[in-house]
N, C-alpha and C positions, 0 to 999 in steps of 0.2 A: 858493264862488267863482264869479263870473259869467264868461261866456265871454270878454269882452274882457280881464279881468284874467288869465284862464287863458292867453290868447295872449301876454300880456307875459311870463308866468312861462316859457311854452314857448320864447319868444324868447330868454330868458336862458339856456337851455340850449345855445344855439348861440353864446353869446358867447365870444370869444377870451380873455377875462379869467377866469382860473381862479376867483377869489373870486366873481365874478358867476355863474359856471356852477355852482359848488357850492351857492350860496345858492338858485338856481332849482331844482336837483335835490332839496334838502331840502324846499322848499315843495311840490314835487310828491309827495314821499313822505308828507308830512303829510296831504294831502288825498285820498290815492288811494282810500280807502275811504269818503269822506264821500258823503252823499246827493247825487246828481245829478252826480257827477264823471265817471262813465263816459259818460253821454249828452252831456255838454258836450265831452268829448274827441272823441266821434264827430262831433259838430257841426263842430268844428274840422278834423277829418280829411277831411270831405267838402265843406267850403266852398270853392267855386271861386275866390272872390275873394281867398283867402290864398295866400301862396307855398307851392310844393311841398315845400320843405324843412321848413317849419313844420308842414304837414300830416302829413309823414312822422314827425316827432318825437311829434305827438299819437297816431298810429297805433301807433308803437312802445310808447308809454306804455300804451295799451289792451291791446296784446298781453301785455306784462309783467304787468299787473294780472291779466289773465284767466288766464295761465299759472300764476301763483303762488297766486291766491286763489279761482278758481272752484270748484275741487274739491280742496282741500288734503288731503294724506295723513293729517294729524291734525287734529282739531278741526272746527269749523263754518267755513263760508266767511265771511270778513269783508266781502264785498261785499254791499250792501243788496239785498234781493229785488226792490225797485222798479227799481234800476238794472240788474239782471240782466234783467228782463222788457223794459225799454226797449231794451237791447242787442239782445235776441233779435228784437224787433219791427222794428228799424231796420237791422240789420247787413247784410242782403242788399242793400238798397237802397244802403247805403254802399258796399259792395263793387263794385256795379255802377257807380256814379258816379265812383269814385276813379281817379286815374291809376295806371299800373302800379307805380310806386315805392311808393305808399301801399296799393295793392291787395294787394301781397305781404304786408304786415304784417296787414292786416285778414283776409286768407285764412288766415294762421297762427291768428289768433284764432278764426275760424269753425271751423277744424279742431278746436281744443281743445273748443270749446263743443259742437260735434256729437258728439264722442266721449262726452261726459258727458250731454247733454240730449236729444239726438235718438234716437227720436221722442217719448218720453214727455213731457218738459217743453217741447218745441218743436214741437207739432203743426202750427203754422201755416207752418213753413219749407217743406214740401213743396208745398202749394198755391201759395205765392208764387213758388217756383222754377218750377213748372210753367207758371204764367202768363207768366213772363218768357221762357220758351222759345219762345213764340209770336211774340215781338216781331220786327219787321223791322229794328230798329236794332241794328247789329252790336256796339256796346258794350254795350247791355243783354244781348244773346244771349251775348257772351263772358262777362259776369258770371254769367249763370245757368249756363252750361256749367262755369265755374270752380267754382261752388258745388256743382253735381252731382258733379263729380270728387271734392271734398272729402267729400261725403256717401257716395259709393259706396266711397270709400277706407277708411272706418271699417270696412267689411265685408270687406275684401280678404283678410285672413288668418283670418277667423272660421270656425268649424265650421258644419255644417248648422243647428243649432238657433239659433245666434246670428245666422245670415243671414236668419231668417224676415222681419224688417222690410225687408230688401232687395227682396223680392218686390213689395212695395207700391211702392217707389220705382221699380223697373223698369217695373211695369205703368203707373204714373202718367206716366212721362217718356219711356220708351224709344220709343214710337210717334212722339212728337214729334221726338225726337232723330234717328230714322231718316229722317224727312221732311227735316230740316235737313241730315243727312248726304248724302242724294241730291241736294238743291238745290245744295249746295257743289260737289259733283263735277260736276254738269251745267253749273255756271255758266262753267267754263272760265277763271275769273279767276286770275291769278297773283299776286294781292296777298298780302302777308304775313299780313294779318289772317285771310284764308281759311285759310292753312296753320295758324295758331294755333288756329282753330276746329276744324279737322280733327284737330289734336293733342289738343285737350281732349276731343273725342268718343271718340277712340281710348283715351285714358287712363281715361275713365269706363267704357268697355266692358271694358277690362283688369281694373279693379278689381271690376266686377260679375260677372265670369266666372271670376276666378282660381281660386277654390276649388270652384266648381260651376256648372252652367248653370241660369239661372232658367227657370222653366216656359214663360215667354212665348216664349223663343227656340227651343223645339222646335215651335212653331206654324209650319206651312209657309210662310205668307206672310212672317212676321217672320224666320224662318231664311233664306229666300231673299234677302229684302231686305238683311239685315246682311251675309250672306256675299258678296253681289254688290258691295256698297259696299267691303267689305274688299278684295275681289279687284280691284276697278277702282282703288282708291287704290294698291294694290301695283304695278299695271302702269303707272300714270300716270307719265309722264316728269317729273322734277324740272324746273321751268322753268330755262332758261338765263339768262335776264336777271336781274340783281339778285344773282347769286351772288357772295359775297365771294372775293377772289383768295387771301387767306391760308387754308391748309387747315383750321387749327383753327377759324377764324371760319366757314368754309363748313360744317364739320361741325355747328356749333352754329346754323346757320341754320334758320329755322322750317320750311322745306319738307323738309330733310333730317331734322329732328326728327320731322316727321309720318310720313315714310317709315320712320323707325326704329321708331316706335310701332306702326305697322301690321304690321311684321315681327315685333315682340315678340308681338303677338296671334297671328299665324299660326303661330309656332313653339310657343307655348304651347298653342293648339288642337290642333296636330298632334301634339305630344309627349304630350298628355293623351287626346286623343280620336281619334287617327289610326289605332289598331290596331283592326280590326273583331273581333279575337280577345279583346279585353280585356272580360272579363264584369263589367258594371256594371249596376245597376238604376236605375230612376226616370229623371229627366230627363237624367242623365249618359249612361245606356245608350241612350236615344233618340237623343241628339246624336250619339253614336258612329256609329250607323247612318246618320244623315242626312250627316255629315261625310264618312265614308269613301266613301259613294256618290256624293255630289255635289260635294265640295270637294277631296278629297285630291290627285287628280291635276291638277286645275285650278291649285291653289296650287303644286304641284311645278313645273308648266310656267312659272308666273310666276317662281319662284325661279331656274329654269334660264335664263330670259331675262335676269334681272338679271346672272347670271354671265357669260352670253354677251356682254352689253353691256360688262361690265368687260374681258373678254378683247380686245374690239374697241377699247379705249382710253377708254372712258367712265369718268368719275371717280365712284366710290361712296365715301361716307363709311365710315370704319373700322368703325363700329358696324353699319351696314347690311350690309357684307361679313361681319362676324362672325356676324350673325344669319341671313343667307342660308346660309352654310356649316354652321351648326348645324342648319338645317332639312334640308339635303341630307344631312348626317351621319346624322340620324335616319331619313330616307327610305331610305337604303341598307340599313337593318336590317329593313325590312318587305318581304315578298315582292311585295306588289301595287305599291308605288312602285318597288322595285328593278327590276322588269321593264321599266319605262318609262324609267329613267335609265341603265341599265347600258351601252346603246350609246354614251352620251356621256361615259362615265367617263374614257376616255383623253384626250379633248379637254379635259375638265374639269381633269384632272390636270396636263397638260403647259402649259395656257395660263392656268390660274388658281391652282390649288392650290400647285404646286410653286414658281411665281414668287412666291407670297405668303410662302413659307417662307424665301425667300432674304434675305440681308442687302440693305438698301435704302438709299435716300438719307437717309431720316429716321433710320434706325439710325446711319448714318455721321456725320451731323451731331451726333447726341447722343453717339456714341462719342468724337468729337473735342472737342466744346465743353463737354460736361457728363458726364464719365465716371461721376461717382457717381450721377447720375440714370439713366444707362444701366444700371448695376448694379442700383439700386433697382427700375426697371421689369422687369428680367429675373428678379428673384426675388419679385416681388409677386404674390400669388395673385389679388387683385382685378384687377390689371392684366391678368393672363392672361385672365380671364373675358371681357374686352371686346376682346381683341386679334384682329385677322384672322389674324395668324400663328398664334396658338394654335388658332383654330378650324380652319385649314387643316391644322395638324399632327394635331388631333383627327380630321379627316376621313380622313386617311392611315391613321391607327391604326385607326379603325372599319372602313375599307375592308378592311385586311389582316387584321383580325380576323374580321369577319362574312362577308366575301366573299374570303377568301384564296386559294381554289382558282382563281379566275379573275383575280386581281388581283395577288397578291403577287409572282409571277415577273415579270410585265411591269414592275411598279414597280421591282424590284431591277435589271432591265435598264436602265432609265433612270438609276437611280443609278449603276450601274457605268459606264455610258457617260459620265456627267459626270466621274466619278472619273478615267477614262482620259484625258479631255480635259485635266484638271488635271495629271495625272502627265506627260503629253507636253510640256505648256507648261512645267512645273516643270523638266524636263530640259533644255530649251532656254532656260531663263531668261526666258521670255516670258509669265508668268502675268499676265493682264490683270485689271483691276478686275471686269469682267463674269464672267470665269471664276472668280475668287475668291469672288464673291457666290453664283454657282450652286453652287459646291462647299460653301459654308456651308449652303445650303438642303438639300442631300442629306446632309450631316452631321447636320443636325437631323432629317431623316427616319430615318436609321439609328439615332440615339439614341432617338427616339420609338418605334421598333418593337423595342426591345431585349427587351421581354418576349414578343414574338411570335417573333423569331428565335432566342431562347435555346431555345425549345421545339420548334420545327418542323424536322423533317428535310427536306432535307439541309442546311438553312442553319445549324443549330446546330453542325455539324462544319466549317463554312467560316468561322466568325467569327474565328479566330485569324488566317487569311490575310487577311481583310478589314482587321483592325486593323493588321496588319503592312504591308501593301501600300498602303492608302488612308488610314488615320487618322494613323498615325506620321509620314508626310512632312509632314502639315499642321502639325506642331510646329515645323518649320524654315521656315514661310511668313514672308514680310515683312509679311503682312497679320495685324494683331493679332487680328481677329475670328475668323480661321481658327485661330490657335493657342489662343484661348479656347475655341472650339467643339470642337477636338480634346481639350482637357482634359476637357470635359464628356462627350464620347462615351466617352472612355477610362474615366471613372468609371461610365458605364452598364454597361459590360462587364467591369469589373475582377473580378467574382466568378464569371465563367463558368469551366467546366472546361477549362483549357488542356491541351495534349498531355502535359505533365508533371504535370498535376493542378491543383487549385485554388490560386491564390496561388503558382504555381510556373513555372519555365521561363523561356527567354530572352525570349520575346515579353512575357510579364507583367513580367519584370524591366526590360526596355527601356521599356515604357510607364510603369512606375512611375518610372523614371529621368527620363523626359521630363516627367512631371508635376512631379516635384521641381525639375528644372531650371527649369520655367516660373515657379517661385516668384520667381526673380530676373528672368526674362524678359529676358535680356541683349541687348545690341545685336547685330544681325546684320551681316555685312559690307556695306560701303557700297553695293556693287553691287545689293544686294537692297533697299535702302531706297527709293530712287526718291522718289516723291511722298509717302511716309509719314514722312519725316525730321521734319517740323514737329510731328507728332502722337506722336513715339515716346515721349516721357516719360510722357504721360498714358495711352498704350496700356497701359503695364505694369500699372496698377491692375486693370483688367478681366480681363486674362489671369491675373494672380496670384490674384484672388478665385475665378475658376472653377478654378484649380489646386488651391488650398486645399480647395474643396468637394469636388473629385474625390478628393482624398487620403483622405477618409473611407472611400470604397468600397475603396480599396486596403488600408488598415489592417485593415478588416474581413475582407478576403479572405486576408491573410497567416495562415498557421498559426503556432504558437508558435516553431517553429524559424525560419521566414521573418522573423518580426518582429525577429530579432537584427540583421539588416542595416539596420533602421530606427533602432535605438538610438543609433548614432553621429550621426544626423542630428537628434536631438531638440533640441539648442541652436540649430541653424540654423532649424528649423521653428518653435520658439517665438519666435525673432526676427521671422520673417515674420508670425506671428500678431500679435504685439505692434504691429508697424508698421501692419498693415492695420486692426487695430482702432482705431487712432487716426484712420484715414482713412474708414473705411466703417462704417456701421451695418447689419449683416447677421446675421441669426440663424444662416444656414447656416455661417458662419465659426465661430461659437461651438459649433455642433453637432460640427464637425470637431475642434475643440480639445477638447471633451468626450470624443469617441471616443479621441483620442490619450491623454488622461489615464487613461481606463478601462483601455485596453490596456497602458499602462505605469505602472500605479499605484505600483509598488514604486521605480520609477526617477524618479518625479516629486518625491520629498521634496526634493532640492537646489533644485529650481525652484519649490517651493510658494509661497514668499514672493513671488517675482517675479511668478509667475502670479496670485496674489491681488491684488497691487498693481495689475497691469494691467487685470484683470477688474473690480476695483472702480472704477478710474479711468474704464474704458469705461462702466460702469453709470451713474456720476454724469453722464458726458458725454451719454449717451442720455436720462437722466432730465431733465436741463436742457434738452435739445432739445425733449422733449415738453412740458415746462412752457412753454417759449417759444412753441410752436405751439398751445397750448390756447386753443380758441375760434376758431381760424382754420379756414377751409374747406379743410383739406388732410388729410383723414382718412386717405389712403393713406400719407403720410408718418408720421403718428402711429402707424399700425398697424405699419409697419416698425420704427420706433424702439421701440415697445412690445414687439414680439416679440424684438428684439434684446436689450433690457433683461432680459426674461424668460430669454433664452438665457444671458446673463451669469451669472444667479443660479443657473441649472441647472449650469453649468460650475463655478461656485464650489462647489456642493454636491459635485461630482465631485472637485474638488481636495481638500476637506476628507475625503472617503472615502479618497482615496489615501493621506492621512497619518494615518489612524485608528489605525495601529499605533504612532505616535509622539506620545503625549499631550503631550510636553514642547513640541511646536511650537504647540499650540493658543493659548497666551497671546499669542504674537507675531502669530498670524493674527487673534485677537480684536481686537487694536490696530487692525488695518487695517479689519476688517469691522464693528466695533461701530457706527460712525456709520450705516451702511446699515441694520443691524437696528433701530437707534433710530429712524430717520426713517421707515422703512417699516412700523412697527408702528402708524402713524396711518392716518387714512382715506385719505391719499394713497397708501398702499401696498396698497389693496384688490386691485389686479389681481395683485399678486405676493405676497400675504399667505401662501399656503401654502408658497411657496419660502422666505419669511423664516422661517416657523415651523420649517421643516426645518433651515434654518441655525442657528437658536438651538437646536434639539435636538442638533446635533453639538457645540456648545460646552459645553451643560450636561451632555452625557453623557461626552465624551472628555477634557475639560480635567481636569487633575489635581485642581482644585477649582473650584467656581463662584464667580467673582469678584464683588465688590460691584457692579461695573458691569454684569454680567449680571443680577444681582438687580434692578438698576434697571429692567429691561424688564418685570418682572412687572406693576408698575402699569399700564404701557402695554397690556399684553395684557388686564388686567382692564377698562381703560377701552374698549378696542376691543370686547370682549365685551359690555359694557353698552350701547354706542351702536350698533354696526352688524355685529358679527362673531359673533352667537349661533349661527349655523348653522356656524361654523368650530370649535365646541368639540372636535370629534373630532381636528382638527389641533392645537389649542391643548393638548389633553390630553397629547401627547408631551413637550414641554418642562415642562409642569406636573409630570408624573410624575417627570422627571429633577430638578427643583428640590426636590420633596418628599422623594424617595428618597435623593438624594445630599446634599441640604443640610437634613436634617430638623431639626437644632437650630436653624438660622436661620429656617426655616419656622415653628416653634413659638414661638420667643422674640421675634420682631419684632412689635411692635404698631403701628408706624407706617412702612409700612402693615401692617395686620393680615392677613398671608398666609392664615392659617386661616380667618378670617372671609370673606375674599374668595373663596377656593376653595369654601367651603361655599355661599356665595350664588350662585356660578356654577352649581353643581349644582342648587341649590333653583329658580333662575329657569328653568333648562332644564326641570325636571320639572314645573313649573307652567305652562309655555307650551303652551297647547292648539293653537297654529298650527303647531307643529314637528311633522314626521313622525316616526314611531318610530325611524327610522334616525338622526335628529338628536337624539333624546332619549337614545340609548344611552350616549354619552360621560359623561353625568351620573352614572349608578350606577358606571361604571368609575372616575370620580374619587373618589367616595365610598369606594370599595374601596381605592384607592391611600392615601387618608388613614388609613383604619382599620388597614391592614396595616403601614404605615410608622410610625405613631404610637401603637402599641399600648400601652394604659394611660394615655395622655396627652391624650385629647380627650373625657373622660367627659361634659363639659358639652354636647357637640355630639351625642352618641350619641341622645338622645331625638328630636331634630330629623331625623337621618338615617333612623331607623326610621319616623317619621311621614310623611316625604316619600315614601319608596319604597312604603310601604303604601298611601297615598292614591293613588298613580299606578297601582298594579298592576291595579285593576278596569277601567281605561280602555285597557289595551293589549291587542293581539291576537296579535302576532308571538311566536312561541316564544322567539326570541333575546332579546327585550326583557324578557319575563317572567323568563327565566333570570337575566339581569343583575340585576334588581330583587331577586328572592329571594336571589341571591348576596351582596347587601349585608347582609341580615339574617344570612346564614350567616357572613359576615366579622365581623360585630358579635358573634355568639356566640363565635367564635375570639378576638376582641379581649377579651371579658369575658362569659363565659357568664351568670354570675348576674345582672349588671347588665342584660343584654339581656333575659333572661326576666322580670326585675322591671318593665322598661319596657314590654314587651308586654302584661303584665298590667295595668299602670296604664292603658294605652291600650285595654284590653278587646279586645286583638287575639290573645291567645295561642292559644285553641282554633282560631280561624280560620286563624292562621299554620300550625299543626301540620298541619291538615287540607289546606290548600293545598300545603304543602311535600310531604306524603306523596303526594298525588294526582299532582304533577308528577313525582316520583321513578318512580312506577310506570306513568305514561301511556306508551302505546306508539302508534306509527304503524300504519298499515294493514298493513304488511309485518312488524310484530312488533318492529321496532327502536325504541329509546327515542325519545319525543317530545321530551323536554327533557334539559338537561345533557349535551349530545352531545360537546362539546369536553373534552379531558383536563384542561385548566386549570380549567374550570368544575366539573368533577367533583370536582377536589382541593379547591377552595374549600368546596364543599358538604360534602365528606367531613370537613374539618377542623372545620366547624361542627357536624356530627353528632357527631363524636368528642368534641368539647368539651362537647356537651350530655350525653354519656354520663357525663362526669366531674363533672357538677353536684353540689355539696354536698347532702346530704340535706336539710339545713334550708332550702335555697333551692329545693328542687324542689316545685313546686306540683302539685296533683291532676291537671290536664290533662296534664302531662308524664308523670307516674307511669302514667297510663292509656295513654299512647302508647308506653311503652318497647318492646313487641314490634314495633310498626310502625316505630320509629325504628331498631331493630336490623335489621330486614328491609330497611329503605332503605339503611342503611349497607352491608349486604352486597350489595345489588344494585349500588350505585355502585362498590364495590371490585371486584366480578366483571366488570362491563363495562369498567372502567379496566384490569384486568389483560388482558382480550381485546384492547383497543386497543394496549396495550403490546406484546403478543406480535405482533400484526399489523405494527406499526411496526418491531419487530425484524426480522421477515421482509422487510419493505420495504428495511431498511437492510442488508440482505445477510447476514441470519442472526446478527446479534448476540445474545449470550446474553440470554435474557429474565428471567434471575434478578436482574439489576441494575435495579431499578425506578428508582432515582434517576437513572440514566443516560438512560433512554428515556422518562421520564414526560412530557417536553414535546416528544418528537420526533415528527416528521411527515414526509410525503414530501419536503418542501422541505429538511428538514435533511440529508437524504442528499446532496443536491446540494452543500450547504454543506461537509459533511465531506470529500467528494471533492475539492472545489476546494482545501481546505486541504492535503490529503495529496498532491496532484499533484506538488509540488516537494519531493521528499524531501531534496534537497541542503540546503534551508534549515533542516530540522530544527526547525521551529516547534512546540516542545513546551510552551511556556509557556501555561497555560490562560487566563491574562488576555489575552494577545495574541489567542488564538483567539476569545475572546469578543468582543473588539473588532472583529475582521474580520466576525464574524456580525452584530453590531449595525450596522455600516456597511452591509451589504447590506440589513438590515432597514430602515434609515432611507431607502434608495433604493427600498423598495417591492418588492423581488425576492421576498419570501417570503410575501407575502400572497395568499391563495387567495380567490376569490369563492365563499363557501360557500352563498350564496343560490341561485346558479345551478347549482353543482355538487353541493350537498347532501353535501359530502365530510365524513363524520363521523370520519374518521381523521386529521384535521389540526386543530391548534389555531388558534382565532381570534385568541388573544393570543399574541404572541412578544416580550414585554418582561420585563426583569428584575424580579422581585418578592421581597420578603422570605420568601415561602414556597417559593422555589424548591429549597432545600436540604432541605425537610421531605418525608419520605417517608410518605405516609398509611398504607401498609401497616405500616411500623415502629410509627408512633404507635398504630394500631389494636391491633396485637399487644401492645404494652406496655400499653395501656389495659385490654384484656380480662384480661391476667395480674394487673394490679393490682387489678381488680375481684374476680377469683377469689380473690385472697389476702386483701383487706381489706374487701370489700363483697359478700359472698356473696349477700344478698337482692337487691341490685341486679342482679348477674349472673344470678340465677335469674329475675327479672322479665324480663330482656332475652331469655333464650333459652328460656323455658318453652313457647313455641308452635312451637319449631322441630321439623321432622320429621327423620328420620334423614339424608336427602340434605343437609338444611341444616346439620346438625351436622358432617357430613363436610366440607361446603364451608368452615365456619367453621375447622376444624382445618387445612384445606389453606391458607387465607389466612393464618392465624397462622404456619405453618410458612414460608410465602413471606416473610412479614415478618421472621422470625428470620434466614433466610438473607441477606436484604437488609441487615440490621442487622450481621451478622457481617462481610460483605463491605465495608460502609462503615467499619467499625472496623479492618479489616486493613491 
């Protein structure tokens, strides 16, 4: 397609007629990868005679083609090589010549190509860029600096080895850029283009130095040149003329952006290289010396000047304030800089920091006009990172943590004096807006210092009086922001040790009641309202949210007895939750609800359906909100909604756990939650897939039976695994285990879909995927083991494949845990059908190798003498059942390799039984001295089980004797992840990695072994002789002891 025709098609994309527009888009799609299309689009994008909008459409088309096809994740690039080269040759010039609206699109295109092609496939870019940096034409210089920023950005977060090409970029361009930097600063021009150029220089420097200092910058002349320019720009006043009147527009003005970026650089350099005691080598170490000697104090002085200008009424953008205070917060932690700033600390606190912490006009406007946005900003972590109020709060915290001796007492005097002014005014009914805002600031300081004041004497003993005398009166203030802040501060101190103990006493009780009362935030007497009457209705939402969030700390602080006074409030609390969840998307609300459900799990059953309905509705509402915002540049809102949706699912899991003793409730709850589970098993649910799988696990485990509707989720899980969720197999395994173990008949009988074939395929694909780490492979042998144990004697056709898959994988794994799981599949196969498994191993020519490998693993020891393999009791049990099954192999099915290995197999069985007995005895000791003669009761116990049993026996009045109900409670805690131990880090060999129900739970290997040996003695004397012929006297005694232990366990089991 020639350029003129292409222009007509592009123009069609702008047509108001839908049919014309769709036809044009289809034409562009047809030709996007044809020869010459990309160069022609670039010609249109840079042609000055054409309209800007048409050029923008062409640039967007280039960007999309490059983004999707330049380096696709799968397959070869569909873009012709000649077009790629033509674009590389001309893109920089196009970027330089294009207007800004087009330049942005071409810049995105260049960024993507640089990431893939530079420097190897695009060696001409750097010389072209360097040449344009010498230009006296500002537009050309701007384009070159823009491209340099994109080039350096590629290396911003790369490690040292990946940053090697950056050295060439810096050596080629930075000497010229420094000259440009110096010329711009010396020009005295206030033009916006100068600010834009300065900003680009700062951004390129930022990217080039973010992860390390290039060698050139430790050369004295370059170091001095760059640091002088940075210092000059930092101290340069922002021009008065041209500043927008609107604060938001002013903060986005080019000169304030340039100031922001230079402060970005100074804080990063100071934070990373400002401590001369930081031991680093190479260029970084040399830079630390130079920076600490020549820059640290000068930069500190410049930041102090900025704050002094702010204290005198100069306007600073919020981000500039934030970064300046971050710098000063770090400066007070280093002795060299602290010495030079400590004399100014009091002035800095009283004139800058504490005023920034106060409630201000911007807060008030948002509080009144957009309460939901006020709440969002207050709980948004990203917003906090950029907020001057947060950086001021962090300064106070850092000051009273690192320099507490000199500063904590004076600060608290300032706080107390402000509280006294508020108290006096409140008594007289003359609390002004100014006093209320100052009180809000000191409340923020008190709350922020909670972890300091809780620990330091004498302050920790004075906290109860502070809460009583200064915080509690704020609950009755006519100013809503003070009531909200009082709730927050109360929550920060709810868990302190009051005079009557934690969670006890009149002050604690009064604070709790104040927080609960704030749920309704009732109207105060008219005399108090004054100017806030107009905003009273919207005030309630913010106060109620902070009250609900604070409630979580109080619920955690109550002991079991104290919680009784909360029980009558549950209906009221839930009503408030439900109302707020309809108004506000906030994950902290959900976390409080989750805490409430956890602490009152048994009382929640009557409310479970209502809770589930409201949480499900909230989830759908937040999900719909995220979908509507998808693609818009409002990432903070998306984050809040996503976090709140995640919190809803967490709370739903907590509700399901709370009714885990009531299986009859699950069908009704399934009716409500199935649509969520079904929808989120797709790619749309990736962010919450683990939570969805946990929910499915509850329903497939606790429901009286697995419904056909729940079975319909299996194909969705299988599809997810095949397309995008392979690394989630460990999570998918939990519901799969439930499906297979609880619905075995359906699992085996159904052929559309073929559940058995799909489960086997998931295991196979995982074992064959070389890109997965060993921890991601481990669920595959677990899944095969689940199938073999639950479908004993019914999956013979699959057994050859299972053995082949695990045996092929075994030589390629290194971790002992993975090896154990793979070998255990064959042990399970022996237990499944010993003769068939041995026959298959023979057919695959692997029998001798398997027996040798198995024996070596059983007897392998770590350096300290403990077993290297089969450390967990469950793994021992699986392998013991495989070994014992092998001992009973019919004579006619016993090949010579097995006959030759009888003594070794017997010795291996004895070793595993002996170490299993030691673990059982150790666990019996850990569990409070329980009798070790009941192997079946302690075989799966571990340190965490002790906690579970204690939890069940705490409430003797309930007399929960039913074993099924106890198991349900244990399973609920297991699904919440409370009983899993990080064995990799703890090397805890006395706890089980697996804590799920299995068909072998009721089988005692000691009983099976004793019965097997007696049977061999009675009916297969030659076999028994072959097994025991190499035993010495000590081994014979051990054998008799194990058999006696098995007999005792059998007798107890039968009694």
